[in-house]
C-alpha positions in Angstrom: 0.0 0.0 0.0 1.4 3.4 -1.0 1.7 6.4 1.3 0.2 8.6 -1.4 0.1 9.2 -5.1 3.2 8.5 -7.0 4.8 11.6 -8.5 5.9 11.0 -12.1 7.8 14.2 -12.4 10.9 14.2 -10.2 11.9 17.6 -8.6 15.6 18.6 -8.9 17.2 21.5 -7.2 20.2 23.0 -9.0 22.6 25.0 -6.8 25.2 26.8 -8.9 26.9 30.2 -8.6 27.3 30.7 -12.3 24.1 31.8 -14.0 24.9 30.4 -17.4 25.7 27.0 -16.0 22.7 27.0 -13.7 20.4 27.9 -16.7 22.0 25.3 -19.0 21.4 22.4 -16.5 17.9 23.7 -15.7 16.9 23.8 -19.3 18.4 20.4 -20.1 16.8 18.8 -17.0 13.5 20.3 -17.7 13.6 19.1 -21.3 14.4 15.7 -19.9 11.2 15.6 -17.9 12.3 16.9 -14.5 10.8 19.8 -12.6 13.6 22.1 -11.8 14.2 24.8 -9.2 17.5 26.8 -9.2 19.3 29.1 -6.9 22.8 30.4 -6.1 22.5 31.1 -2.4 22.9 28.5 0.3 20.0 29.8 2.4 17.7 29.6 -0.6 19.0 26.2 -1.3 18.3 25.0 2.2 14.7 26.2 1.9 14.2 24.7 -1.5 15.8 21.3 -0.6 12.8 20.2 1.4 10.7 19.9 -1.8 13.4 18.3 -3.9 13.8 14.7 -4.9 17.5 15.3 -5.7 20.0 18.1 -5.5 22.7 19.0 -8.1 25.2 21.3 -6.6 28.6 22.9 -7.2 31.3 22.8 -4.6 32.0 26.6 -4.7 28.7 28.4 -4.1 29.3 31.4 -1.9 32.1 33.0 0.0 30.4 32.4 3.3 29.7 28.7 2.6 30.9 26.2 0.1 29.2 23.2 -1.3 30.8 20.9 1.2 29.2 22.8 4.1 25.9 22.9 2.2 25.9 19.2 1.7 26.7 18.6 5.3 23.9 20.9 6.4 21.4 19.1 4.2 22.4 15.8 5.6 22.2 17.1 9.2 18.9 18.9 8.8 16.8 16.0 10.2 14.2 16.5 7.4 13.3 14.1 4.5 15.7 16.2 2.4 18.5 14.7 4.5 18.1 11.4 2.6 17.7 12.6 -1.0 20.5 12.0 -3.5 23.0 14.8 -3.9 25.1 15.0 -7.1 28.1 17.3 -7.2 29.2 18.8 -10.5 32.4 20.8 -10.1 35.2 22.4 -12.0 37.4 22.3 -8.9 38.0 18.6 -9.0 40.8 16.7 -7.3 40.7 13.4 -5.5 40.7 15.2 -2.2 37.5 17.1 -3.3 35.8 13.8 -4.2 36.7 12.3 -0.8 35.6 15.5 1.0 32.3 15.6 -0.9 31.6 12.0 -0.1 32.4 12.6 3.6 30.0 15.5 3.6 27.3 13.2 2.2 27.4 13.6 -1.6 26.3 10.5 -3.5 28.0 11.2 -6.8 30.7 13.6 -7.9 31.2 14.6 -11.6 33.9 16.8 -13.0 33.0 19.7 -15.3 32.4 19.6 -18.1 29.8 17.1 -17.3 27.7 16.1 -20.3 24.1 16.9 -19.5 23.0 13.4 -20.6 25.3 11.9 -18.0 23.7 14.0 -15.3 20.2 13.1 -16.5 21.1 9.4 -16.4 22.5 9.7 -12.9 19.4 11.6 -11.7 17.0 9.1 -13.3 18.8 6.3 -11.5 19.0 8.2 -8.2 15.4 9.2 -8.2 13.7 5.9 -9.1 10.6 5.5 -7.0 11.3 1.9 -6.1 13.0 2.2 -2.7 14.1 -1.4 -2.8 16.5 -0.6 -5.7 18.4 2.1 -3.8 21.9 1.4 -2.8 24.7 3.3 -1.1 27.4 3.0 -3.8 30.7 4.6 -2.8 33.7 5.0 -5.1 37.0 4.3 -3.6 
């Protein structure tokens, strides 16, 4: 027995400081069937995360708080958002960044340029409605 109606459109929050990149991912995700909210401020992202099925975030968002801190805040929030998939897309990519993002709670880390179709495939897999298919894959 389901807890409610199944949503066919998955909601994705894109958190990115650069407007062009934010808009590019939003347009591609929307065209791929996702409902998309975007922002570039961490406080806005925290408010929008509660309604998201997944988050796509950069690692460098604001001077006051970076993506690592944002991910950790989402995971520590104690809301349903604390369990949603978080995908990092970053141009500041080093192995230490991947490890630090995973430690903060990111599920997947992609280096820019990340082909939009790769991001869409990861989001589709991460937001499948069948909870029994979820797994905690971690790259070493």
